[in-house]
C-alpha positions in Angstrom: 0.0 0.0 0.0 2.8 2.4 0.8 4.4 1.7 -2.5 1.3 2.8 -4.4 1.0 5.9 -2.3 4.6 6.9 -3.0 4.1 6.4 -6.8 0.9 8.5 -6.6 2.7 11.4 -4.8 5.6 11.3 -7.3 3.3 11.4 -10.3 1.2 14.2 -8.8 4.3 16.2 -8.1 5.6 15.8 -11.6 2.3 16.9 -13.1 2.1 20.0 -10.9 5.7 21.0 -11.7 5.3 20.7 -15.5 2.2 23.0 -15.5 3.5 25.6 -13.2 5.6 27.5 -15.8 2.8 28.2 -18.4 2.4 31.8 -19.3 0.0 33.5 -21.7 2.3 36.4 -22.0 5.9 36.9 -23.1 8.4 37.1 -20.2 5.5 36.8 -17.7 4.3 40.4 -18.2 0.8 41.0 -19.5 0.5 42.1 -23.1 -2.8 43.8 -22.6 -3.4 45.3 -19.2 -6.8 44.4 -17.7 -9.4 46.7 -19.2 -7.1 49.0 -21.0 -8.5 51.6 -23.4 -7.6 52.7 -26.9 -6.0 56.1 -27.0 -8.3 57.1 -29.9 -11.1 57.4 -27.3 -10.8 59.0 -23.9 -9.1 57.2 -21.0 -12.6 56.5 -19.5 -14.0 54.5 -22.4 -16.4 56.9 -24.1 -16.0 57.6 -27.8 -18.3 60.3 -29.2 -19.4 57.9 -31.9 -18.9 54.2 -32.6 -15.7 53.6 -34.6 -15.9 52.1 -38.0 -14.2 48.7 -38.5 -11.4 50.3 -40.4 -10.8 52.9 -37.6 -10.9 50.2 -35.0 -8.3 48.2 -37.0 -6.0 51.2 -37.2 -6.4 51.9 -33.5 -5.5 48.3 -32.6 -2.5 48.3 -34.9 -1.2 51.6 -33.5 -1.8 50.4 -29.9 0.2 47.2 -30.4 2.9 48.5 -32.7 4.1 50.6 -29.9 4.8 47.3 -28.0 6.4 45.7 -31.1 3.5 43.3 -31.8 1.3 42.5 -34.8 -2.5 42.4 -34.9 -4.5 39.8 -36.9 -8.2 40.4 -37.0 -10.2 37.2 -36.4 -13.8 38.2 -36.2 -15.9 41.3 -36.7 -19.3 41.1 -35.1 -21.5 44.0 -34.2 -19.6 46.4 -32.0 -16.9 43.9 -31.0 -13.8 42.8 -32.9 -11.8 39.7 -31.9 -8.1 39.8 -32.8 -5.0 37.8 -32.2 -1.9 39.5 -31.0 1.3 38.0 -32.4 5.0 38.3 -31.7 7.1 36.7 -34.5 4.1 34.6 -35.8 3.4 33.2 -32.4 0.0 34.1 -30.8 0.7 35.7 -27.4 -2.7 37.1 -26.7 -6.3 37.1 -27.9 -8.3 40.3 -27.4 -11.8 41.7 -27.8 -12.0 45.3 -28.9 -15.2 47.3 -28.2 -15.7 49.8 -31.0 -18.1 51.9 -28.9 -16.0 52.4 -25.8 -12.5 51.7 -27.1 -11.9 49.1 -24.4 -9.4 46.4 -25.0 -9.9 43.1 -23.0 -7.7 40.1 -23.1 -9.5 36.7 -23.4 -6.5 34.5 -23.6 
């Protein structure tokens, strides 16, 4: 019985150690701070009018180019745009952009 318990503890420890170093961000720092806003709107998330899809695309590209990252639009639906944020063809974040408020939220 003790032998099985020892094997169980060793396997459990190995599983926990292998999963402990997983990051959704590069170097452990967040790519998109929680609830950040696009600089094309105010810092409080209130655009005067809803952005067009093209304006929103440009705003996201400008926001992430400052961080040295690329934006790949995935889905445009209503007022929200889903995009993948890439660093050297590796997805490091997935975001939702609200065209009405300019809010950028990570969903990765």
